[in-house]
C-alpha positions as YAML, in Angstrom:
chain: A
units: angstrom
residues:
- id: 1
  name: MET
  ca: [-7.52, -7.68, -14.01]
- id: 2
  name: ILE
  ca: [-5.47, -6.22, -11.16]
- id: 3
  name: VAL
  ca: [-5.28, -2.42, -10.86]
- id: 4
  name: GLY
  ca: [-3.00, -0.71, -8.35]
- id: 5
  name: LEU
  ca: [-3.70, 2.67, -6.75]
- id: 6
  name: LEU
  ca: [-0.70, 4.80, -5.78]
- id: 7
  name: ALA
  ca: [-0.38, 8.23, -4.19]
- id: 8
  name: SER
  ca: [2.49, 10.45, -3.13]
- id: 9
  name: LYS
  ca: [0.53, 11.98, -0.25]
- id: 10
  name: GLY
  ca: [-2.53, 11.35, 1.85]
- id: 11
  name: GLY
  ca: [-5.91, 13.03, 1.60]
- id: 12
  name: VAL
  ca: [-6.28, 12.55, -2.15]
- id: 13
  name: GLY
  ca: [-9.18, 10.13, -2.00]
- id: 14
  name: ARG
  ca: [-7.59, 6.72, -2.66]
- id: 15
  name: THR
  ca: [-9.96, 5.00, -0.24]
- id: 16
  name: THR
  ca: [-13.06, 6.49, -1.85]
- id: 17
  name: LEU
  ca: [-11.77, 5.70, -5.33]
- id: 18
  name: ALA
  ca: [-10.82, 2.13, -4.38]
- id: 19
  name: ARG
  ca: [-14.28, 1.42, -2.95]
- id: 20
  name: SER
  ca: [-15.96, 3.08, -5.91]
- id: 21
  name: LEU
  ca: [-13.98, 1.10, -8.47]
- id: 22
  name: ALA
  ca: [-14.86, -2.11, -6.66]
- id: 23
  name: GLU
  ca: [-18.52, -1.13, -6.53]
- id: 24
  name: ALA
  ca: [-18.46, -0.42, -10.27]
- id: 25
  name: VAL
  ca: [-17.77, -4.12, -10.70]
- id: 26
  name: THR
  ca: [-19.96, -5.66, -7.99]
- id: 27
  name: GLY
  ca: [-22.87, -3.32, -8.70]
- id: 28
  name: GLY
  ca: [-23.01, -4.25, -12.35]
- id: 29
  name: GLN
  ca: [-22.93, -7.44, -14.34]
- id: 30
  name: GLN
  ca: [-19.20, -8.08, -14.05]
- id: 31
  name: GLY
  ca: [-19.49, -10.18, -10.89]
- id: 32
  name: GLU
  ca: [-17.15, -10.29, -7.92]
- id: 33
  name: CYS
  ca: [-14.26, -8.02, -6.95]
- id: 34
  name: SER
  ca: [-11.52, -8.17, -4.33]
- id: 35
  name: LEU
  ca: [-10.38, -5.00, -2.59]
- id: 36
  name: TYR
  ca: [-6.86, -5.25, -1.13]
- id: 37
  name: GLU
  ca: [-6.02, -2.77, 1.63]
- id: 38
  name: LEU
  ca: [-2.20, -2.78, 1.68]
- id: 39
  name: ASP
  ca: [-1.78, 0.64, 3.25]
- id: 40
  name: VAL
  ca: [-1.27, -1.28, 6.48]
- id: 41
  name: CYS
  ca: [-0.25, 1.82, 8.46]
- id: 42
  name: ASN
  ca: [-3.53, 3.55, 7.72]
- id: 43
  name: PRO
  ca: [-6.09, 0.98, 6.51]
- id: 44
  name: LYS
  ca: [-9.09, 3.28, 6.13]
- id: 45
  name: ILE
  ca: [-10.99, 0.81, 3.97]
- id: 46
  name: PHE
  ca: [-11.56, -1.44, 6.99]
- id: 47
  name: SER
  ca: [-13.63, 1.23, 8.74]
- id: 48
  name: PHE
  ca: [-16.43, 0.68, 6.21]
- id: 49
  name: PHE
  ca: [-16.71, -3.05, 6.81]
- id: 50
  name: SER
  ca: [-16.79, -5.52, 9.70]
- id: 51
  name: TRP
  ca: [-13.23, -6.56, 8.95]
- id: 52
  name: SER
  ca: [-11.17, -8.61, 11.37]
- id: 53
  name: GLY
  ca: [-7.86, -10.39, 11.03]
- id: 54
  name: ASP
  ca: [-5.60, -12.94, 12.64]
- id: 55
  name: GLN
  ca: [-2.52, -11.92, 14.57]
- id: 56
  name: VAL
  ca: [0.81, -12.23, 12.77]
- id: 57
  name: ASN
  ca: [4.13, -12.32, 14.63]
- id: 58
  name: ARG
  ca: [7.65, -11.83, 13.38]
- id: 59
  name: ARG
  ca: [11.15, -12.64, 14.58]
- id: 60
  name: VAL
  ca: [13.43, -10.00, 16.09]
- id: 61
  name: SER
  ca: [16.70, -10.02, 18.01]
- id: 62
  name: LYS
  ca: [16.94, -10.05, 21.81]
- id: 63
  name: VAL
  ca: [20.02, -9.05, 23.83]
- id: 64
  name: ASP
  ca: [20.95, -10.91, 27.02]
- id: 65
  name: ASN
  ca: [22.65, -8.16, 28.98]
- id: 66
  name: GLU
  ca: [24.05, -10.60, 31.53]
- id: 67
  name: LYS
  ca: [26.11, -12.24, 28.78]
- id: 68
  name: CYS
  ca: [26.86, -9.03, 26.85]
- id: 69
  name: LYS
  ca: [30.42, -7.69, 27.29]
- id: 70
  name: MET
  ca: [29.82, -4.56, 25.19]
- id: 71
  name: VAL
  ca: [32.18, -5.68, 22.42]
- id: 72
  name: GLY
  ca: [30.11, -3.69, 19.92]
- id: 73
  name: LYS
  ca: [30.30, -5.96, 16.86]
- id: 74
  name: CYS
  ca: [26.50, -6.04, 16.71]
- id: 75
  name: LEU
  ca: [26.40, -2.23, 16.50]
- id: 76
  name: GLU
  ca: [28.68, -2.32, 13.47]
- id: 77
  name: ALA
  ca: [26.82, -5.19, 11.82]
- id: 78
  name: CYS
  ca: [23.24, -3.87, 12.06]
- id: 79
  name: LYS
  ca: [22.32, -2.00, 8.87]
- id: 80
  name: PHE
  ca: [18.92, -0.89, 10.13]
- id: 81
  name: GLY
  ca: [19.86, 1.01, 13.29]
- id: 82
  name: ALA
  ca: [17.98, -1.50, 15.42]
- id: 83
  name: ILE
  ca: [20.91, -2.11, 17.79]
- id: 84
  name: LEU
  ca: [22.12, 0.80, 19.90]
- id: 85
  name: LYS
  ca: [24.22, 1.59, 22.94]
- id: 86
  name: MET
  ca: [22.16, 2.68, 25.93]
- id: 87
  name: ASP
  ca: [24.36, 3.93, 28.80]
- id: 88
  name: ASP
  ca: [26.19, 0.79, 29.96]
- id: 89
  name: LYS
  ca: [24.29, -1.80, 27.93]
- id: 90
  name: ILE
  ca: [23.24, -2.77, 24.43]
- id: 91
  name: GLY
  ca: [19.59, -2.19, 23.57]
- id: 92
  name: ARG
  ca: [17.35, -2.62, 20.56]
- id: 93
  name: ARG
  ca: [14.74, -0.71, 18.62]
- id: 94
  name: THR
  ca: [12.34, -3.61, 18.35]
- id: 95
  name: GLY
  ca: [9.98, -2.02, 15.84]
- id: 96
  name: ILE
  ca: [12.65, -1.50, 13.18]
- id: 97
  name: CYS
  ca: [14.55, -4.78, 13.67]
- id: 98
  name: ARG
  ca: [14.32, -6.89, 10.50]
- id: 99
  name: GLY
  ca: [15.18, -10.18, 12.14]
- id: 100
  name: CYS
  ca: [18.05, -10.83, 9.72]
- id: 101
  name: GLY
  ca: [20.20, -12.40, 12.45]
- id: 102
  name: LEU
  ca: [23.47, -10.72, 11.49]
- id: 103
  name: CYS
  ca: [23.93, -9.25, 14.96]
- id: 104
  name: ARG
  ca: [23.46, -12.73, 16.40]
- id: 105
  name: GLU
  ca: [26.06, -14.19, 14.06]
- id: 106
  name: VAL
  ca: [28.81, -11.68, 14.89]
- id: 107
  name: CYS
  ca: [28.36, -11.58, 18.68]
- id: 108
  name: PRO
  ca: [31.42, -13.32, 20.19]
- id: 109
  name: GLU
  ca: [29.66, -13.80, 23.54]
- id: 110
  name: GLY
  ca: [26.53, -15.46, 22.17]
- id: 111
  name: ALA
  ca: [24.52, -12.76, 23.92]
- id: 112
  name: ILE
  ca: [21.91, -12.31, 21.20]
- id: 113
  name: ASP
  ca: [19.03, -14.70, 20.64]
- id: 114
  name: TRP
  ca: [15.63, -14.62, 18.99]
- id: 115
  name: ASP
  ca: [12.47, -12.99, 20.26]
- id: 116
  name: GLU
  ca: [9.01, -12.64, 18.73]
- id: 117
  name: ILE
  ca: [6.78, -9.58, 18.50]
- id: 118
  name: GLN
  ca: [3.35, -8.88, 17.08]
- id: 119
  name: ALA
  ca: [3.64, -7.45, 13.57]
- id: 120
  name: GLY
  ca: [-0.08, -6.83, 13.16]
- id: 121
  name: GLU
  ca: [-3.04, -8.71, 11.77]
- id: 122
  name: ILE
  ca: [-4.09, -9.91, 8.35]
- id: 123
  name: GLY
  ca: [-7.40, -11.24, 7.11]
- id: 124
  name: LYS
  ca: [-10.09, -11.57, 4.48]
- id: 125
  name: ILE
  ca: [-13.85, -11.13, 4.73]
- id: 126
  name: LYS
  ca: [-16.59, -11.45, 2.16]
- id: 127
  name: ASP
  ca: [-19.35, -8.87, 1.85]
- id: 128
  name: ASP
  ca: [-21.77, -10.16, -0.79]
- id: 129
  name: LYS
  ca: [-19.81, -10.02, -4.07]
- id: 130
  name: LEU
  ca: [-16.96, -7.99, -2.57]
- id: 131
  name: ALA
  ca: [-13.97, -9.49, -0.74]
- id: 132
  name: ILE
  ca: [-11.96, -7.19, 1.55]
- id: 133
  name: VAL
  ca: [-8.39, -8.38, 2.06]
- id: 134
  name: GLY
  ca: [-5.48, -6.75, 3.84]
- id: 135
  name: GLY
  ca: [-3.61, -6.03, 7.01]
- id: 136
  name: ARG
  ca: [-3.28, -3.63, 9.92]
- id: 137
  name: MET
  ca: [0.18, -3.05, 11.36]
- id: 138
  name: ALA
  ca: [0.74, -3.30, 15.11]
- id: 139
  name: HIS
  ca: [1.02, 0.02, 16.92]
- id: 140
  name: ASN
  ca: [4.67, -0.43, 17.94]
- id: 141
  name: ASP
  ca: [5.96, -1.97, 14.72]
- id: 142
  name: TYR
  ca: [7.43, -0.09, 11.75]
- id: 143
  name: TRP
  ca: [8.11, -2.73, 9.10]
- id: 144
  name: GLU
  ca: [5.11, -2.43, 6.83]
- id: 145
  name: GLY
  ca: [6.79, -4.44, 4.09]
- id: 146
  name: PHE
  ca: [6.74, -7.57, 6.24]
- id: 147
  name: LEU
  ca: [2.99, -7.40, 6.82]
- id: 148
  name: ILE
  ca: [2.27, -6.61, 3.16]
- id: 149
  name: ARG
  ca: [4.26, -9.64, 2.11]
- id: 150
  name: LYS
  ca: [2.35, -11.83, 4.59]
- id: 151
  name: VAL
  ca: [-0.95, -10.66, 3.10]
- id: 152
  name: GLN
  ca: [0.26, -11.42, -0.42]
- id: 153
  name: GLN
  ca: [1.48, -14.88, 0.62]
- id: 154
  name: GLU
  ca: [-1.64, -15.81, 2.56]
- id: 155
  name: PHE
  ca: [-4.12, -14.35, 0.06]
- id: 156
  name: PRO
  ca: [-2.54, -14.56, -3.42]
- id: 157
  name: LEU
  ca: [-3.90, -12.20, -6.07]
- id: 158
  name: ASP
  ca: [-5.72, -13.92, -8.91]
- id: 159
  name: PRO
  ca: [-5.27, -12.08, -12.24]
- id: 160
  name: ASP
  ca: [-8.43, -13.73, -13.55]
- id: 161
  name: GLN
  ca: [-10.49, -11.73, -11.03]
- id: 162
  name: HIS
  ca: [-11.26, -8.04, -10.74]
- id: 163
  name: ILE
  ca: [-8.90, -6.75, -8.03]
- id: 164
  name: VAL
  ca: [-8.23, -3.24, -6.73]
- id: 165
  name: VAL
  ca: [-5.04, -2.84, -4.69]
- id: 166
  name: LYS
  ca: [-4.55, 0.23, -2.49]
- id: 167
  name: ALA
  ca: [-0.80, 0.63, -1.93]
- id: 168
  name: PRO
  ca: [0.97, 2.39, 0.96]
- id: 169
  name: LEU
  ca: [1.75, 6.07, 0.52]
- id: 170
  name: GLY
  ca: [4.67, 7.03, -1.65]
- id: 171
  name: LEU
  ca: [6.24, 5.99, -4.94]
- id: 172
  name: GLY
  ca: [9.12, 4.12, -3.34]
- id: 173
  name: ALA
  ca: [10.05, 0.46, -3.06]
- id: 174
  name: THR
  ca: [7.47, -0.52, -0.43]
- id: 175
  name: ALA
  ca: [4.54, 0.91, -2.39]
- id: 176
  name: LEU
  ca: [5.73, -0.57, -5.68]
- id: 177
  name: ARG
  ca: [6.20, -4.02, -4.15]
- id: 178
  name: ALA
  ca: [2.62, -3.84, -2.93]
- id: 179
  name: VAL
  ca: [1.37, -3.42, -6.51]
- id: 180
  name: LYS
  ca: [4.02, -5.54, -8.24]
- id: 181
  name: GLN
  ca: [1.36, -7.83, -9.71]
- id: 182
  name: ALA
  ca: [-0.82, -5.01, -11.01]
- id: 183
  name: GLU
  ca: [-1.60, -5.09, -14.71]
- id: 184
  name: ALA
  ca: [-2.32, -1.34, -14.68]
- id: 185
  name: MET
  ca: [-1.52, 1.44, -12.23]
- id: 186
  name: LEU
  ca: [-3.23, 4.69, -11.33]
- id: 187
  name: LEU
  ca: [-1.71, 7.67, -9.55]
- id: 188
  name: VAL
  ca: [-4.36, 9.42, -7.44]
- id: 189
  name: THR
  ca: [-3.50, 13.07, -6.89]
- id: 190
  name: THR
  ca: [-4.67, 16.67, -6.74]
- id: 191
  name: THR
  ca: [-3.60, 19.93, -8.34]
- id: 192
  name: HIS
  ca: [-0.49, 21.31, -6.60]
- id: 193
  name: PRO
  ca: [2.65, 23.26, -7.59]
- id: 194
  name: SER
  ca: [4.76, 20.12, -8.15]
- id: 195
  name: LEU
  ca: [2.09, 18.13, -9.97]
- id: 196
  name: GLU
  ca: [4.01, 17.84, -13.23]
- id: 197
  name: ASN
  ca: [7.12, 16.60, -11.37]
- id: 198
  name: GLU
  ca: [4.97, 14.03, -9.60]
- id: 199
  name: ILE
  ca: [3.50, 12.92, -12.92]
- id: 200
  name: SER
  ca: [7.00, 12.69, -14.43]
- id: 201
  name: THR
  ca: [8.17, 10.42, -11.60]
- id: 202
  name: PHE
  ca: [5.12, 8.19, -11.99]
- id: 203
  name: GLY
  ca: [5.55, 8.14, -15.77]
- id: 204
  name: GLN
  ca: [9.15, 6.95, -15.42]
- id: 205
  name: ILE
  ca: [8.00, 4.19, -13.07]
- id: 206
  name: ILE
  ca: [5.31, 3.08, -15.50]
- id: 207
  name: GLN
  ca: [7.72, 3.06, -18.42]
- id: 208
  name: GLY
  ca: [10.17, 0.98, -16.40]
- id: 209
  name: ILE
  ca: [7.55, -1.55, -15.31]
- id: 210
  name: GLY
  ca: [5.84, -1.68, -18.70]
- id: 211
  name: VAL
  ca: [2.16, -1.59, -17.71]
- id: 212
  name: PRO
  ca: [-0.58, 0.91, -18.63]
- id: 213
  name: GLY
  ca: [-0.67, 3.95, -16.34]
- id: 214
  name: GLY
  ca: [-3.15, 6.70, -15.65]
- id: 215
  name: ILE
  ca: [-3.54, 9.82, -13.56]
- id: 216
  name: VAL
  ca: [-6.72, 10.24, -11.51]
- id: 217
  name: LEU
  ca: [-6.85, 13.94, -10.77]
- id: 218
  name: GLN
  ca: [-9.48, 15.27, -8.41]
- id: 219
  name: GLY
  ca: [-10.79, 18.70, -9.12]
- id: 220
  name: SER
  ca: [-13.02, 20.62, -11.51]
- id: 221
  name: GLU
  ca: [-10.70, 20.83, -14.51]
- id: 222
  name: VAL
  ca: [-7.45, 19.61, -16.03]
- id: 223
  name: THR
  ca: [-5.11, 22.21, -17.46]
- id: 224
  name: GLN
  ca: [-3.90, 21.84, -21.01]
- id: 225
  name: SER
  ca: [-0.34, 21.69, -19.71]
- id: 226
  name: VAL
  ca: [-1.13, 18.68, -17.52]
- id: 227
  name: LYS
  ca: [-3.00, 16.96, -20.36]
- id: 228
  name: GLU
  ca: [-0.02, 17.41, -22.68]
- id: 229
  name: HIS
  ca: [2.42, 16.27, -20.01]
- id: 230
  name: CYS
  ca: [0.42, 13.08, -19.44]
- id: 231
  name: ALA
  ca: [0.14, 12.46, -23.18]
- id: 232
  name: ASN
  ca: [3.90, 12.86, -23.66]
- id: 233
  name: LEU
  ca: [4.49, 10.21, -20.99]
- id: 234
  name: GLY
  ca: [1.87, 7.85, -22.39]
- id: 235
  name: LEU
  ca: [-0.43, 8.33, -19.40]
- id: 236
  name: GLU
  ca: [-4.21, 8.54, -19.52]
- id: 237
  name: CYS
  ca: [-5.74, 11.38, -17.49]
- id: 238
  name: PHE
  ca: [-9.06, 11.02, -15.62]
- id: 239
  name: LEU
  ca: [-10.84, 13.86, -13.83]
- id: 240
  name: VAL
  ca: [-12.97, 13.10, -10.77]
- id: 241
  name: PRO
  ca: [-14.56, 15.39, -8.15]
- id: 242
  name: HIS
  ca: [-12.92, 16.27, -4.86]
- id: 243
  name: LEU
  ca: [-12.86, 12.82, -3.31]
- id: 244
  name: GLU
  ca: [-12.05, 13.96, 0.22]
- id: 245
  name: ASN
  ca: [-15.31, 15.93, 0.38]
- id: 246
  name: PHE
  ca: [-17.49, 12.84, 0.12]
- id: 247
  name: GLY
  ca: [-19.46, 11.49, 3.07]
- id: 248
  name: ASP
  ca: [-17.94, 8.64, 5.06]
- id: 249
  name: ASP
  ca: [-20.29, 6.10, 3.52]
- id: 250
  name: GLU
  ca: [-20.42, 7.55, 0.01]
- id: 251
  name: THR
  ca: [-18.92, 6.15, -3.13]
- id: 252
  name: LEU
  ca: [-18.59, 8.11, -6.35]
- id: 253
  name: GLN
  ca: [-21.75, 6.50, -7.66]
- id: 254
  name: GLN
  ca: [-23.80, 7.56, -4.64]
- id: 255
  name: HIS
  ca: [-22.41, 11.09, -4.66]
- id: 256
  name: ASP
  ca: [-23.29, 11.57, -8.31]
- id: 257
  name: PRO
  ca: [-24.63, 8.64, -10.37]
- id: 258
  name: ALA
  ca: [-23.33, 10.30, -13.54]
- id: 259
  name: LEU
  ca: [-19.81, 9.68, -12.28]
- id: 260
  name: ALA
  ca: [-20.33, 5.95, -12.70]
- id: 261
  name: LYS
  ca: [-19.47, 6.54, -16.36]
- id: 262
  name: GLN
  ca: [-16.06, 7.85, -15.36]
- id: 263
  name: LEU
  ca: [-15.41, 4.73, -13.30]
- id: 264
  name: ASP
  ca: [-16.39, 2.59, -16.27]
- id: 265
  name: LYS
  ca: [-13.92, 4.56, -18.38]
- id: 266
  name: ILE
  ca: [-11.17, 3.79, -15.88]
- id: 267
  name: TRP
  ca: [-12.01, 0.07, -15.91]
- id: 268
  name: ASP
  ca: [-12.20, 0.10, -19.71]
- id: 269
  name: PHE
  ca: [-8.76, 1.76, -19.82]
- id: 270
  name: VAL
  ca: [-7.13, -0.87, -17.62]
- id: 271
  name: GLY
  ca: [-8.88, -3.61, -19.59]
- id: 272
  name: GLY
  ca: [-10.89, -4.98, -16.69]
- id: 273
  name: VAL
  ca: [-14.47, -4.56, -17.89]
- id: 274
  name: SER
  ca: [-15.76, -5.72, -21.22]
...
């Protein structure tokens, strides 16, 4: 069973919840679990383990300014804003170049060739019954989707295993691609003025994808309005304590053993624990 964790904003406790859900499996009789850290811009999960990865490079364009005659066709062709005019020469924004090669194809002077930059690192380690898989994006790169795809290609998700996937922030394309194989999805959030709008957006996503969806709301209570809103959208609602107030090395179980029951409810909902 693969469960994906999504969030519209940071500081809502996805890392704590991800670790706690994994521990609910590995600490019981269910066996092994894999924890995928795909928030490659901010991989907080790695700080709790001795994780290390292998360097991954990617292809980008390179302008030879001695050949360049400033025709400008590359500026028109680039759809990502990676090619720009800098005083009397053509430059590049390396970190946002997608390596599509269109600028190279349209240059009449043959002044654009390939270069290679470090995209980040990806890896997998095993800590007893828990596997920690994921990536960390290079400081000067900005294409998180590339690194996420490399992780998924190198370390394919096995639906026959218990897997928790922490997606990048947001409910956009990059985050949804990160959890595209999830058999259930959870939105981790807090009480805020636009909560019902956030739930509506997530509900529409879930309905479009066609997998079970739930809201993990941190706090002390769930209002009746939120409960009804979730029910109308076919979403389960789970209440957990303020996840950001936990100690660095605490899981939900360690903070309050009684909360282990709530984690079991979440696993039971997504169909991952019998």
